C-alpha positions in Angstrom: -6.2 10.8 1.7 -6.8 7.8 -0.6 -10.2 9.0 -1.6 -8.9 12.5 -2.6 -6.0 10.9 -4.5 -8.4 8.6 -6.4 -10.7 11.6 -7.2 -7.8 13.7 -8.5 -6.5 10.9 -10.6 -10.0 10.3 -12.1 -10.3 14.0 -13.0 -6.8 14.1 -14.5 -7.6 10.9 -16.5 -10.7 12.6 -17.8 -9.0 15.8 -18.7 -5.8 14.3 -20.1 -7.5 11.3 -21.6 -4.8 8.8 -20.5 -5.4 5.2 -19.8 -2.6 5.0 -17.2 -4.2 7.7 -15.1 -7.6 6.0 -15.4 -6.1 2.7 -14.3 -4.5 4.5 -11.3 -7.8 6.1 -10.4 -9.5 2.7 -10.4 -6.7 1.2 -8.3 -6.9 4.2 -5.9 -10.6 3.7 -5.5 -10.0 0.0 -4.6 -7.3 1.2 -2.1 -10.0 3.3 -0.4 -12.1 0.1 0.0 -9.0 -1.8 1.4 -8.3 1.0 4.0 -12.1 1.0 4.9 -12.2 -2.8 5.3 -9.1 -2.8 7.5 -10.4 0.1 9.6 -13.6 -1.8 10.2 -11.7 -4.9 11.2 -9.8 -2.8 13.8 -13.0 -1.2 15.2 -14.4 -2.5 18.5 -17.2 -4.4 16.6 -14.8 -5.8 14.0 -13.1 -8.3 16.2 -10.0 -8.1 13.9 -11.7 -9.8 11.0 -11.3 -8.1 7.6 -14.5 -8.3 5.6 -13.6 -8.4 1.9 -17.1 -8.7 0.5 -17.5 -5.0 0.1 -14.2 -4.7 -1.7 -15.1 -7.5 -4.1 -18.5 -5.9 -4.6 -16.9 -2.5 -5.5 -14.4 -4.3 -7.8 -17.3 -6.0 -9.6 -19.1 -2.6 -10.1 -15.9 -1.2 -11.6 -15.5 -4.2 -14.0 -19.1 -3.9 -15.0 -18.8 -0.2 -15.8 -15.5 -0.5 -17.6 -16.9 -3.3 -19.7 -19.9 -1.1 -20.6 -17.6 1.8 -21.5 -15.5 -0.4 -23.7 -18.5 -1.6 -25.7 -20.4 1.6 -26.1 -21.3 2.9 -29.5 -20.5 6.6 -30.1 -24.3 7.4 -30.5 -25.1 5.9 -27.1 -22.3 7.5 -25.1 -24.4 10.2 -23.4 -27.0 7.6 -22.2 -24.3 5.3 -20.9 -22.5 8.0 -19.0 -25.8 9.1 -17.5 -26.6 5.5 -16.5 -23.1 4.9 -15.0 -23.3 8.2 -13.1 -26.7 7.4 -11.7 -25.6 3.8 -10.7 -22.5 5.2 -9.0 -24.5 7.7 -7.0 -27.0 5.0 -5.9 -24.3 2.4 -5.1 -22.2 4.8 -3.1 -25.0 6.2 -0.9 -24.7 3.5 1.9 -21.0 4.2 2.1 -21.5 8.0 2.2 -24.1 7.7 5.0 -21.7 5.5 7.0 -18.8 7.9 6.4 -20.9 10.8 7.7 -21.7 8.9 10.8 -18.0 8.2 11.4 -17.0 11.8 10.8 -19.8 13.1 13.2 -18.8 10.6 15.9 -15.1 11.6 15.6 -15.8 15.3 15.8 -18.3 15.2 18.7 
């Protein structure tokens, strides 16, 4: 539910061009990581320990990308958006693979 909410907020921020929606989308994406970290802690292998390193790593990715977006020149926008899109896809692949495993385990 958090992932869908963050995605909807990001699309609305893009369409409506509002900073508050963009901020809420970023916060929603971080909330997805919090829920994920807490779920892993509650899993049988988690031993109740919440691992925050992935959350911090994702936050650092967002700070990096927001800083790049703030400093971009109008002429370089397309290249920056392409680079951020490619980075986001590459950086999210390990998480997506794990999510697929969890979904397939839950439905089998």
